[in-house]
C-alpha positions in Angstrom: -0.1 -0.1 0.0 1.4 3.3 -0.8 1.8 5.9 1.3 -0.5 9.1 1.2 1.9 12.5 1.3 -0.2 15.2 3.7 -1.2 17.3 0.6 -3.0 14.5 -0.4 -4.5 13.9 2.5 -6.8 17.8 2.4 -9.2 18.5 -1.1 -8.7 22.0 -0.1 -5.6 24.8 0.3 -5.9 28.1 1.8 -3.1 30.4 1.3 -2.1 32.8 3.5 -3.7 36.8 1.6 -1.2 39.2 0.1 -0.4 41.6 1.3 -0.6 41.1 4.7 -0.9 43.3 6.6 -3.0 45.3 3.8 -5.0 48.9 3.4 -7.7 48.1 1.4 -7.3 45.1 -1.0 -6.0 42.0 -0.5 -6.3 38.5 -2.8 -6.8 35.1 -1.5 -5.8 32.0 -3.0 -7.4 28.8 -2.4 -7.3 25.2 -4.6 -9.5 22.3 -4.2 -8.8 18.8 -5.9 -12.5 17.4 -6.4 -15.3 19.6 -7.8 -17.5 21.6 -4.6 -19.6 23.2 -2.9 -17.5 26.5 -1.9 -18.1 29.1 0.3 -15.3 32.2 1.6 -16.4 34.6 4.3 -14.2 36.9 5.8 -15.2 38.1 9.7 -14.3 41.4 11.3 -12.5 40.9 14.5 -16.3 41.1 16.5 -16.8 38.2 14.5 -19.8 39.4 11.9 -19.6 38.4 8.7 -18.0 40.8 6.7 -18.2 39.9 3.4 -18.8 36.3 1.0 -16.0 36.7 -1.2 -17.5 32.9 -3.3 -20.1 31.0 -3.1 -20.9 28.4 -5.6 -20.0 25.0 -6.8 -15.8 25.1 -7.7 -14.1 22.4 -10.4 -10.7 21.5 -9.5 -8.2 23.4 -10.1 -6.1 26.9 -8.4 -8.5 30.3 -7.5 -7.6 34.2 -6.8 -9.9 36.6 -5.5 -9.8 39.8 -4.7 -11.5 41.8 -1.6 -11.9 45.5 -1.5 -12.2 46.2 2.1 -12.2 50.2 1.5 -15.8 50.4 2.1 -16.2 48.2 5.2 -17.2 50.0 8.4 -14.3 49.5 10.5 
């Protein structure tokens, strides 16, 4: 039986946002290995949902989403 690598055990990968820290715009990169319903949400420091960046059925691959937080309340 072949050993699975640690990366093979996960069906998705979520990278650190860039730039970090950011002023208004930041970019989140993620990848998935099978078709799945993906929801990517951003929360503020109080735990309140600030926005939903992705809420869709996504095909396998690597993705990048840019969030503009300029109009978000502090």
